[in-house]
VOBA-1610 file (N, C-alpha, C; in pm, whole numbers, padded with zeros to 5 digits, always signed):
BEGIN
Met-00895+05601-00675Met-00939+05475-00614Met-00975+05492-00466Leu-00895+05567-00392Leu-00919+05586-00249Leu-00997+05714-00219Lys-01028+05790-00322Lys-01100+05916-00300Lys-01239+05888-00242Asp-01268+05954-00131Asp-01397+05945-00063Asp-01427+05804-00009Lys-01323+05725+00010Lys-01340+05591+00066Lys-01308+05591+00215Thr-01373+05499+00287Thr-01345+05480+00429Thr-01262+05354+00445Ile-01148+05368+00512Ile-01051+05259+00526Ile-01032+05227+00673Leu-01036+05100+00706Leu-01010+05056+00843Leu-00878+04980+00845Ile-00790+05015+00940Ile-00663+04946+00955Ile-00660+04878+01090Thr-00658+04743+01092Thr-00641+04674+01220Thr-00493+04681+01259Gly-00469+04695+01389Gly-00330+04715+01432Gly-00275+04845+01378Gly-00362+04945+01366Gly-00327+05067+01294Gly-00228+05158+01361Thr-00195+05136+01488Thr-00097+05222+01555Thr+00046+05171+01535Gly+00063+05059+01467Gly+00196+05006+01442Gly+00268+05086+01334Ser+00392+05046+01305Ser+00473+05120+01209Ser+00409+05121+01071Phe+00354+05006+01027Phe+00289+05003+00897Phe+00166+05094+00897Gly+00083+05083+00999Gly-00039+05162+01005Gly-00012+05311+00996Lys+00088+05357+01068Lys+00120+05500+01066Lys+00174+05543+00930Cys+00260+05460+00871Cys+00315+05494+00739Cys+00205+05492+00633Phe+00118+05392+00638Phe+00008+05383+00542Phe-00085+05504+00557Thr-00117+05539+00680Thr-00207+05651+00706Thr-00151+05781+00650Arg-00024+05808+00679Arg+00036+05932+00629Arg+00045+05932+00476Tyr+00079+05818+00418Tyr+00092+05808+00273Tyr-00043+05835+00205Val-00147+05771+00255Val-00279+05786+00193Val-00333+05927+00212Leu-00316+05983+00331Leu-00367+06118+00356Leu-00290+06223+00276Thr-00165+06192+00242Thr-00082+06285+00165Thr-00109+06275+00015His-00132+06153-00034His-00143+06130-00179His-00287+06113-00230Tyr-00381+06090-00141Tyr-00518+06064-00182Tyr-00613+06151-00099Glu-00742+06136-00125Glu-00842+06212-00050Glu-00947+06117+00006Pro-00908+06034+00104Pro-01007+05941+00160Pro-01112+06016+00242Lys-01226+05954+00255Lys-01329+06013+00340Lys-01288+06003+00486Lys-01233+05886+00523Lys-01202+05862+00664Lys-01109+05742+00675Ile-01018+05747+00772Ile-00935+05631+00806Ile-00962+05597+00951Ile-01000+05472+00975Ile-01030+05425+01111Ile-00912+05343+01161Ile-00856+05385+01273Ile-00746+05313+01336Ile-00804+05221+01442Tyr-00795+05091+01418Tyr-00852+04992+01509Tyr-00738+04921+01581Ser-00732+04938+01713Ser-00626+04873+01792Ser-00669+04871+01939Arg-00593+04800+02020Arg-00635+04779+02159Arg-00560+04864+02261Asp-00465+04946+02218Asp-00382+05024+02311Asp-00420+05171+02302Glu-00492+05220+02402Glu-00540+05359+02395Glu-00426+05460+02403Phe-00316+05426+02470Phe-00204+05519+02478Phe-00138+05537+02342Lys-00120+05427+02267Lys-00063+05439+02133Lys-00158+05515+02041Gln-00288+05498+02062Gln-00383+05575+01982Gln-00371+05725+02013Trp-00356+05757+02141Trp-00340+05897+02179Trp-00213+05955+02118Met-00103+05878+02123Met+00023+05925+02064Met+00009+05946+01914Met-00061+05855+01848Met-00079+05868+01703Met-00167+05988+01671Ala-00270+06010+01751Ala-00356+06126+01730Ala-00277+06256+01743Glu-00184+06261+01837Glu-00098+06379+01853Glu-00009+06396+01731Glu+00044+06285+01681Glu+00135+06289+01566Glu+00064+06333+01439Phe-00065+06304+01429Phe-00142+06331+01307Phe-00245+06441+01328Lys-00213+06537+01413Lys-00309+06643+01445Lys-00363+06715+01322Glu-00277+06734+01222Glu-00321+06811+01105Glu-00425+06736+01023Phe-00441+06605+01050Phe-00540+06524+00977Phe-00656+06481+01066Ala-00675+06551+01176Ala-00773+06508+01276Ala-00913+06488+01218Asp-00950+06568+01118Asp-01085+06558+01063Asp-01104+06431+00980Lys-00995+06365+00942Lys-01002+06244+00859Lys-00980+06116+00939Leu-00940+06127+01064Leu-00902+06010+01143Leu-01004+05979+01252Arg-01029+05852+01272Arg-01111+05805+01383Arg-01034+05694+01455Phe-01040+05694+01585Phe-00967+05594+01664Phe-01067+05505+01736Phe-01057+05377+01710Phe-01154+05279+01756Phe-01081+05174+01839Ile-01105+05175+01970Ile-01040+05077+02058Ile-01112+04943+02044Gly-01034+04840+02016Gly-01091+04707+02001Gly-00983+04606+01970Asp-01017+04480+01984Asp-00925+04369+01961Asp-00981+04284+01847Val-00893+04234+01760Val-00942+04149+01650Val-00998+04017+01704Arg-00975+03988+01829Arg-01034+03869+01890Arg-01184+03886+01917Asp-01231+04009+01910Asp-01370+04042+01943Asp-01447+04070+01814Val-01518+03971+01763Val-01583+03984+01632Val-01697+04086+01635Glu-01767+04098+01748Glu-01876+04195+01755Glu-01824+04338+01750Arg-01712+04361+01816Arg-01651+04494+01812Arg-01603+04525+01670Leu-01549+04425+01602Leu-01506+04443+01464Leu-01624+04478+01374Arg-01736+04408+01394Arg-01853+04438+01311Arg-01897+04583+01329Arg-01894+04631+01452Arg-01931+04770+01476Arg-01833+04865+01407Ala-01705+04832+01414Ala-01603+04918+01352Ala-01614+04918+01200Cys-01667+04810+01143Cys-01672+04795+00996Cys-01792+04863+00932Glu-01880+04919+01011Glu-01998+04984+00953Glu-01956+05100+00863Gly-01996+05095+00737Gly-01964+05201+00642Gly-01824+05196+00585Val-01750+05089+00613Val-01611+05077+00568Val-01607+05020+00426Asp-01522+05077+00341Asp-01503+05027+00205Asp-01390+04925+00198Tyr-01276+04958+00262Tyr-01158+04873+00254Tyr-01103+04845+00394Ile-01054+04722+00413Ile-00985+04686+00538Ile-00841+04647+00505Ile-00748+04701+00582Ile-00609+04656+00579Ile-00584+04584+00711His-00560+04454+00703His-00544+04375+00826His-00395+04362+00859Ala-00351+04445+00954Ala-00210+04447+00994Ala-00190+04396+01136Ala-00298+04373+01210Ala-00285+04331+01351Ala-00233+04189+01359Ala-00134+04167+01445Ala-00080+04031+01465Ala+00014+04033+01584Leu+00031+03917+01646Leu+00143+03895+01737Leu+00259+03849+01651Lys+00369+03925+01651Lys+00475+03905+01552Lys+00607+03855+01610Gln+00631+03876+01738Gln+00761+03840+01793Gln+00773+03689+01807Val+00872+03631+01738Val+00886+03484+01734Val+00899+03423+01874Pro+00989+03472+01961Pro+01000+03409+02094Pro+00871+03421+02175Ala+00802+03535+02166Ala+00677+03554+02240Ala+00571+03455+02194Cys+00565+03432+02062Cys+00467+03336+02009Cys+00501+03194+02051Glu+00630+03161+02056Glu+00670+03027+02099Glu+00631+03002+02245Tyr+00645+03105+02328Tyr+00617+03089+02471Tyr+00468+03102+02502Asn+00395+03171+02414Asn+00251+03195+02434Asn+00172+03148+02312Pro+00179+03020+02279Pro+00118+02974+02154Pro-00033+02997+02148Asn-00103+02979+02260Asn-00247+02998+02259Asn-00284+03142+02224Glu-00205+03237+02276Glu-00233+03377+02248Glu-00206+03411+02102Ala-00100+03353+02046Ala-00069+03375+01904Ala-00181+03321+01816Ile-00235+03206+01852Ile-00345+03146+01775Ile-00470+03233+01785Lys-00499+03285+01905Lys-00619+03367+01923Lys-00613+03494+01838Thr-00497+03557+01832Thr-00485+03682+01756Thr-00464+03655+01607Asn-00369+03570+01573Asn-00329+03555+01433Asn-00423+03467+01351Ile-00487+03370+01415Ile-00579+03281+01342Ile-00724+03318+01368His-00763+03316+01496His-00902+03352+01527His-00930+03497+01488Gly-00831+03584+01505Gly-00848+03724+01466Gly-00870+03738+01316Ala-00796+03658+01238Ala-00815+03660+01092Ala-00956+03615+01056Met-01004+03510+01121Met-01141+03463+01097Met-01242+03571+01130Asn-01219+03643+01238Asn-01312+03748+01279Asn-01314+03864+01179Val-01197+03901+01128Val-01190+04008+01028Val-01268+03966+00903Ile-01251+03842+00861Ile-01322+03790+00743Ile-01473+03794+00766Asp-01518+03743+00881Asp-01661+03740+00910Asp-01720+03880+00917Ala-01649+03972+00985Ala-01698+04110+00997Ala-01706+04177+00861Ala-01606+04153+00776Ala-01606+04213+00643Ala-01721+04161+00559Leu-01744+04030+00564Leu-01853+03970+00486Leu-01990+04020+00532Asp-02002+04049+00661Asp-02131+04089+00718Asp-02158+04239+00708Ser-02058+04318+00666Ser-02069+04464+00682Ser-02064+04542+00552Gly-02064+04476+00438Gly-02063+04549+00311Gly-01928+04603+00271Val-01819+04550+00330Val-01684+04589+00291Val-01657+04538+00149His-01578+04613+00070His-01554+04576-00069His-01420+04504-00091Lys-01317+04545-00018Lys-01186+04480-00036Lys-01117+04467+00098Val-01048+04354+00114Val-00967+04329+00233Val-00828+04287+00186Val-00726+04354+00237Val-00587+04316+00210Val-00523+04280+00343Ala-00472+04156+00354Ala-00409+04110+00476Ala-00258+04108+00459Leu-00186+04156+00559Leu-00041+04154+00555Leu+00011+04017+00597Ser+00098+03960+00515Ser+00161+03832+00546Ser+00309+03854+00575Thr+00385+03748+00578Thr+00527+03753+00613Thr+00600+03639+00546Asp+00728+03658+00523Asp+00809+03548+00469Asp+00808+03427+00561Lys+00783+03450+00691Lys+00785+03339+00787Lys+00667+03244+00769Ala+00566+03287+00692Ala+00454+03198+00662Ala+00488+03098+00552Val+00602+03118+00486Val+00646+03031+00377Val+00734+02921+00434Asn+00693+02796+00418Asn+00766+02683+00480Asn+00799+02714+00626Pro+00698+02737+00709Pro+00722+02788+00845Pro+00802+02691+00932Val+00890+02750+01013Val+00970+02671+01107Val+00947+02718+01250Asn+00854+02813+01269Asn+00821+02857+01405Asn+00670+02880+01413Leu+00620+02897+01535Leu+00476+02908+01554Leu+00419+03034+01488Tyr+00492+03143+01497Tyr+00445+03266+01431Tyr+00422+03240+01283Gly+00520+03180+01217Gly+00504+03150+01075Gly+00388+03055+01050Gly+00370+02957+01139Gly+00259+02863+01124Gly+00124+02931+01134Thr+00110+03024+01229Thr-00018+03093+01244Thr-00044+03185+01124Lys+00060+03245+01070Lys+00041+03333+00954Lys+00013+03253+00827Leu+00067+03133+00818Leu+00032+03046+00705Leu-00118+03015+00709Val-00169+02980+00827Val-00312+02953+00840Val-00393+03078+00806Ser-00347+03192+00855Ser-00416+03318+00826Ser-00422+03342+00676Asp-00310+03322+00607Asp-00308+03341+00461Asp-00410+03250+00393Lys-00414+03125+00434Lys-00507+03029+00374Lys-00652+03071+00399Leu-00679+03125+00517Leu-00814+03171+00550Leu-00857+03286+00459Phe-00765+03381+00437Phe-00801+03497+00355Phe-00819+03458+00208Val-00740+03365+00159Val-00759+03319+00021Val-00893+03248+00009Ala-00921+03157+00104Ala-01045+03080+00099Ala-01168+03166+00124Ala-01152+03281+00189Ala-01266+03369+00218Ala-01338+03412+00092Asn-01268+03411-00021Asn-01332+03449-00147Asn-01443+03352-00186Ala-01439+03230-00132Ala-01543+03132-00161Ala-01676+03170-00099Tyr-01673+03258+00002Tyr-01794+03294+00075Tyr-01852+03428+00030Ala-01790+03489-00072Ala-01837+03620-00117Ala-01975+03611-00179Gly-02004+03502-00248Gly-02134+03489-00314Gly-02158+03603-00410Val-02272+03668-00397Val-02304+03780-00486Val-02252+03913-00431Lys-02190+03908-00315Lys-02141+04032-00254Lys-02020+04085-00331Asp-02011+04215-00339Asp-01900+04280-00407Asp-01784+04294-00310Ile-01713+04185-00288Ile-01602+04185-00194Ile-01497+04087-00241Asn-01369+04119-00219Asn-01263+04022-00241Asn-01154+04037-00136Phe-01079+03930-00118Phe-00974+03921-00018Phe-00842+03887-00087Ser-00736+03958-00052Ser-00604+03930-00108Ser-00497+03948-00001Ile-00374+03914-00037Ile-00263+03912+00059Ile-00144+03986+00001Val-00071+04054+00089Val+00057+04115+00054Val+00163+04052+00144Arg+00272+04005+00084Arg+00376+03935+00162Arg+00510+04006+00149Tyr+00572+04033+00261Tyr+00711+04080+00261Tyr+00777+04041+00392Gly+00909+04058+00400Gly+00984+04018+00519Gly+00999+04131+00618Asn+01105+04126+00697Asn+01130+04230+00796Asn+01156+04363+00726Val+01088+04466+00770Val+01108+04600+00716Val+01236+04659+00775Ala+01315+04726+00691Ala+01440+04787+00738Ala+01413+04883+00854Gly+01477+04857+00967Gly+01464+04945+01084Gly+01351+04911+01177Ser+01272+04806+01147Ser+01157+04773+01231Ser+01203+04717+01366Arg+01115+04731+01465Arg+01145+04682+01600Arg+01180+04534+01599Gly+01287+04498+01672Gly+01325+04359+01685Gly+01409+04306+01571Ser+01432+04389+01467Ser+01512+04343+01353Ser+01658+04379+01375Val+01742+04339+01280Val+01886+04343+01302Val+01943+04485+01300Ile+01885+04576+01220Ile+01943+04711+01210Ile+01938+04785+01344Pro+01823+04795+01411Pro+01824+04863+01542Pro+01909+04789+01645Phe+01920+04656+01633Phe+02004+04579+01725Phe+02150+04617+01707Phe+02197+04619+01583Phe+02335+04660+01556Phe+02357+04806+01598His+02258+04891+01569His+02269+05033+01604His+02289+05052+01754Lys+02217+04975+01833Lys+02230+04984+01979Lys+02370+04942+02024Leu+02420+04833+01968Leu+02552+04785+02007Leu+02661+04886+01968Ile+02648+04943+01850Ile+02746+05042+01804Ile+02743+05165+01893Arg+02623+05209+01929Arg+02609+05326+02017Arg+02673+05300+02153Glu+02673+05174+02195Glu+02732+05137+02324Glu+02882+05112+02315Gly+02939+05130+02195Gly+03083+05119+02180Gly+03136+04985+02133Ala+03051+04900+02080Ala+03095+04767+02035Ala+03194+04780+01919Lys+03294+04691+01919Lys+03393+04685+01810Lys+03372+04562+01722Glu+03288+04471+01768Glu+03250+04357+01687Glu+03099+04337+01697Leu+03042+04274+01596Leu+02897+04255+01593Leu+02865+04105+01585Pro+02765+04062+01662Pro+02729+03919+01660Pro+02637+03888+01542Ile+02668+03780+01471Ile+02586+03733+01360Ile+02563+03584+01382Thr+02438+03542+01372Thr+02407+03402+01404Thr+02472+03306+01305Asp+02478+03347+01176Asp+02542+03263+01075Asp+02590+03355+00963Val+02717+03347+00928Val+02775+03440+00831Val+02719+03420+00690Arg+02648+03309+00666Arg+02588+03286+00534Arg+02453+03354+00520Met+02403+03413+00625Met+02265+03462+00629Met+02243+03579+00533Thr+02126+03575+00464Thr+02085+03683+00374Thr+01942+03724+00407Arg+01907+03845+00366Arg+01772+03896+00384Arg+01735+03985+00265Phe+01604+04007+00248Phe+01555+04105+00151Phe+01555+04243+00217Trp+01569+04347+00134Trp+01559+04485+00183Trp+01430+04547+00131Ile+01343+04586+00222Ile+01221+04657+00185Ile+01196+04768+00286Ser+01153+04883+00236Ser+01119+04995+00324Ser+00970+04992+00355Leu+00931+05065+00457Leu+00788+05074+00491Leu+00708+05132+00375Thr+00764+05233+00309Thr+00692+05296+00198Thr+00669+05195+00085Gln+00768+05111+00057Gln+00750+05008-00046Gln+00639+04911-00006Gly+00633+04877+00122Gly+00527+04790+00171Gly+00391+04854+00154Val+00381+04982+00184Val+00255+05056+00168Val+00213+05059+00021Glu+00308+05086-00067Glu+00276+05094-00210Glu+00228+04960-00265Leu+00282+04850-00211Leu+00237+04718-00255Leu+00094+04692-00210Val+00058+04737-00090Val-00080+04723-00041Val-00176+04802-00129Ile-00136+04923-00167Ile-00222+05005-00253Ile-00238+04940-00390Lys-00132+04878-00440Lys-00143+04803-00567Lys-00244+04690-00553Ala-00239+04619-00440Ala-00334+04510-00417Ala-00477+04563-00410Leu-00496+04676-00343Leu-00629+04736-00337Leu-00680+04771-00477Ala-00590+04816-00562Ala-00630+04860-00695Ala-00655+04744-00790Glu-00578+04635-00777Glu-00577+04533-00881Glu-00636+04398-00841Ala-00644+04368-00712Ala-00685+04233-00671Ala-00828+04202-00715Thr-00849+04080-00761Thr-00983+04032-00791Thr-01026+03921-00695Gly-00930+03873-00614Gly-00963+03775-00511Gly-00865+03659-00503Gly-00796+03647-00389Gly-00711+03531-00363Gly-00566+03546-00398Glu-00526+03660-00457Glu-00386+03677-00498Glu-00295+03704-00378Thr-00168+03665-00393Thr-00064+03705-00299Thr+00036+03791-00376Phe+00048+03919-00337Phe+00137+04014-00404Phe+00272+04017-00331Ile+00381+04013-00408Ile+00516+04008-00351Ile+00605+04104-00430Ser+00669+04198-00364Ser+00757+04294-00432Ser+00886+04228-00478Lys+00939+04277-00592Lys+01072+04239-00637Lys+01170+04338-00574Ile+01249+04292-00482Ile+01336+04378-00403Ile+01475+04316-00393Pro+01578+04396-00360Pro+01714+04342-00354Pro+01741+04263-00227Ser+01843+04178-00235Ser+01891+04103-00119Ser+02020+04167-00066Phe+02055+04131+00055Phe+02185+04173+00110Phe+02235+04065+00206Lys+02366+04062+00224Lys+02427+03972+00319Lys+02433+04041+00455Ile+02405+03968+00560Ile+02410+04027+00694Ile+02552+04074+00726Thr+02653+04004+00676Thr+02792+04047+00698Thr+02819+04181+00630Asp+02756+04204+00513Asp+02773+04334+00446Asp+02700+04444+00522Leu+02586+04412+00582Leu+02517+04510+00665Leu+02604+04551+00782Ala+02669+04453+00847Ala+02757+04483+00960Ala+02871+04574+00917Glu+02930+04547+00801Glu+03040+04629+00751Glu+02991+04770+00716Ala+02870+04780+00664Ala+02816+04912+00629Ala+02790+04995+00754Met+02748+04930+00861Met+02713+05004+00983Met+02835+05032+01070Leu+02933+04940+01068Leu+03053+04957+01151Leu+03174+04911+01070Pro+03228+04998+00985Pro+03338+04960+00896Pro+03456+04898+00972Gly+03506+04787+00919Gly+03620+04720+00979Gly+03589+04641+01104Cys+03460+04623+01134Cys+03422+04556+01259Cys+03458+04408+01254Gly+03476+04350+01372Gly+03490+04206+01383Gly+03353+04140+01380Ile+03351+04014+01343Ile+03227+03937+01337Ile+03236+03822+01437Arg+03136+03812+01522Arg+03130+03699+01617Arg+03010+03613+01580Glu+03037+03491+01532Glu+02929+03401+01491Glu+02874+03330+01614Thr+02742+03344+01635Thr+02682+03295+01759Thr+02598+03169+01742Gly+02571+03130+01619Gly+02488+03011+01597Gly+02344+03048+01570Ile+02285+02982+01474Ile+02148+03013+01433Ile+02051+02987+01547Arg+01951+03072+01562Arg+01856+03063+01672Arg+01738+02974+01634Pro+01671+02920+01735Pro+01551+02840+01705Pro+01449+02922+01627Gly+01395+02864+01519Gly+01295+02933+01439Gly+01350+03033+01340Glu+01482+03040+01329Glu+01544+03136+01237Glu+01587+03063+01109Lys+01576+03133+00995Lys+01615+03077+00866Lys+01741+03145+00814Leu+01818+03073+00732Leu+01934+03134+00668Leu+01891+03238+00565His+01785+03209+00494His+01739+03297+00386His+01589+03319+00397Glu+01543+03437+00353Glu+01400+03464+00345Glu+01348+03408+00213Ile+01234+03341+00220Ile+01172+03286+00099Ile+01032+03347+00085Met+01004+03399-00033Met+00874+03463-00059Met+00786+03379-00151Val+00848+03305-00244Val+00774+03218-00335Val+00840+03081-00331Thr+00763+02978-00301Thr+00818+02842-00297Thr+00812+02777-00435Thr+00886+02669-00450Thr+00880+02594-00576Thr+00739+02541-00601Glu+00668+02508-00493Glu+00530+02460-00508Glu+00438+02570-00559Asp+00469+02695-00524Asp+00389+02808-00570Asp+00414+02841-00716Ser+00524+02789-00771Ser+00565+02830-00907Ser+00459+02797-01012Phe+00376+02699-00985Phe+00275+02658-01084Phe+00172+02767-01111Thr+00152+02856-01012Thr+00051+02962-01029Thr+00110+03102-01008Thr+00241+03116-01023Thr+00307+03245-01001Thr+00342+03312-01133Tyr+00311+03441-01140Tyr+00344+03522-01258Tyr+00434+03637-01216Glu+00527+03669-01304Glu+00622+03778-01279Glu+00582+03901-01358Tyr+00582+04016-01289Tyr+00552+04145-01352Tyr+00675+04235-01337Asp+00665+04356-01382Asp+00782+04444-01384Asp+00844+04463-01246Lys+00759+04489-01146Lys+00812+04521-01014Lys+00763+04427-00904His+00690+04321-00943His+00636+04232-00841His+00603+04095-00899Phe+00579+04002-00809Phe+00524+03871-00843Phe+00382+03863-00788Ile+00300+03781-00851Ile+00169+03748-00794Ile+00155+03596-00795Val+00126+03542-00676Val+00089+03401-00665Val-00063+03397-00671Tyr-00117+03338-00777Tyr-00261+03331-00793Tyr-00317+03208-00722Pro-00441+03215-00678Pro-00500+03100-00608Pro-00517+02983-00704Gln-00514+02864-00649Gln-00529+02744-00730Gln-00675+02716-00763Met-00766+02784-00694Met-00908+02767-00719Met-00973+02903-00742Thr-01078+02907-00821Thr-01158+03027-00836Thr-01301+02995-00793Trp-01366+03095-00733Trp-01497+03069-00673Trp-01610+03151-00733Asn-01576+03252-00814Asn-01682+03331-00876Asn-01627+03395-01003Asn-01716+03446-01087Asn-01673+03499-01217Asn-01606+03635-01207Arg-01601+03692-01086Arg-01529+03819-01069Arg-01379+03795-01051Gln-01341+03672-01018Gln-01200+03638-01001Gln-01137+03617-01138Lys-01103+03726-01202Lys-01043+03718-01335Lys-00900+03770-01326Pro-00805+03681-01306Pro-00667+03725-01285Pro-00608+03791-01409Asp-00525+03891-01386Asp-00451+03957-01494Asp-00328+03871-01523Leu-00335+03794-01628Leu-00225+03704-01662Leu-00135+03765-01769Ser-00124+03898-01768Ser-00041+03966-01867Ser+00107+03953-01835Gly+00137+03909-01713Gly+00276+03890-01677Gly+00333+03762-01738Arg+00457+03732-01700Arg+00523+03612-01749Arg+00515+03503-01643Lys+00462+03389-01681Lys+00456+03278-01587Lys+00597+03230-01556Val+00629+03215-01428Val+00763+03171-01391Val+00781+03023-01428Glu+00904+02983-01439Glu+00933+02844-01474Glu+00893+02751-01359Glu+00852+02632-01394Glu+00820+02532-01293Glu+00944+02505-01209Gly+00926+02508-01075Gly+01040+02488-00985Gly+01106+02617-00940Phe+01058+02732-00993Phe+01112+02862-00952Phe+01083+02888-00805Ser+01177+02953-00737Ser+01151+03003-00602Ser+01213+03141-00590Tyr+01156+03223-00504Tyr+01207+03358-00483Tyr+01264+03365-00343Ser+01396+03358-00334Ser+01465+03351-00205Ser+01571+03460-00199Ser+01593+03513-00079Ser+01698+03615-00063Ser+01836+03557-00092Gly+01851+03426-00085Gly+01981+03364-00109Gly+02013+03343-00255Thr+01911+03340-00341Thr+01933+03315-00484Thr+01879+03428-00569Asn+01854+03542-00509Asn+01799+03658-00579Asn+01897+03708-00686Lys+01844+03774-00788Lys+01929+03827-00895Lys+01984+03965-00861Glu+01918+04036-00770Glu+01958+04173-00737Glu+02015+04179-00597Trp+02137+04235-00584Trp+02205+04239-00454Trp+02253+04380-00423Leu+02251+04412-00295Leu+02303+04540-00247Leu+02449+04523-00207Ser+02533+04618-00249Ser+02671+04621-00203Ser+02678+04689-00067Val+02796+04689-00008Val+02815+04758+00120Val+02783+04907+00105Glu+02828+04966-00006Glu+02799+05108-00030Glu+02651+05133-00052Asp+02586+05043-00124Asp+02441+05056-00143Asp+02369+05056-00009Ile+02406+04963+00077Ile+02343+04951+00209Ile+02366+05078+00289Arg+02489+05129+00283Arg+02522+05249+00360Arg+02435+05367+00317Glu+02414+05380+00186Glu+02329+05488+00135Glu+02184+05470+00181Leu+02134+05346+00176Leu+01997+05321+00218Leu+01978+05343+00368Leu+02080+05311+00446Leu+02071+05328+00592Leu+02047+05474+00629Ala+02097+05566+00547Ala+02079+05708+00577Ala+01932+05748+00579Gly+01850+05672+00508Gly+01708+05704+00503Gly+01621+05619+00592Val+01684+05531+00673Val+01608+05441+00761Val+01577+05511+00891Glu+01449+05517+00925Glu+01407+05572+01053Glu+01381+05456+01147Leu+01460+05446+01254Leu+01447+05334+01345Leu+01315+05342+01421Glu+01245+05231+01425Glu+01116+05226+01494Glu+01138+05226+01644Lys+01067+05310+01713Lys+01084+05323+01859Lys+00994+05227+01933
//
């Protein structure tokens, strides 16, 4: 599927972009991967890290806010992975206009550039925070998701489709709880702060996120939202796994924070199908005869929701400890 294809990754110097690039270059034979981002120093660092693949990589400085630059970058591109976003919740709350420019206007620009440039597939990364959003970041990503689903209406006779991949915080990612606890433990902490002892989260690795994107590239016909079936864990169990016998200091839930991650809402249940290792939320509208969903899965019951708090699969303290051994903390 990816053999001799040209792939563009927006926000490609981030943790997902680097993991996706290495995975694809190791398992497939793409013609070229274009890293599109606005930080030349991170591009230089990534080029150093991927020296052995230099003949397959191109680094393109640009911002998703600049549609003309995107159009230039999209020339000859087969697939786009849209990973660029302002993601830090407090930063988005304090800088709402900037979050809108990148997360919403940037999404519109990616869609327009793809439609104008002969791109065949676009997969946009979403987040659990776009589901019933309670903060600005989640609100902007909800709009972004809606834009990418609706973009299929503008495909016309063009051989292009747009789909979404949704997951929560990746284990070990910057700003998440694992590196935060790791820092406190390294500094000699004997107790760990938890905003609410009832809190749960899903566990997903970067590689699992990459594999879900590749599944979307292979199977999407337009408008689907792909969601991995992954285990849940309690934050208190994570604390015990990282610092056995530690004390817990409850600090109170933060603005914009949820007790549980939600990936599929009860409202989505009407068009959600369950497969062996994932769910797909299908669009409520179809715009062309190429949008032929694979309904071989099992339709979920009306009122179903997929939440880390009510998940069927849970990690024990020992399970978490084993998984932590393979977590590479994002720098």
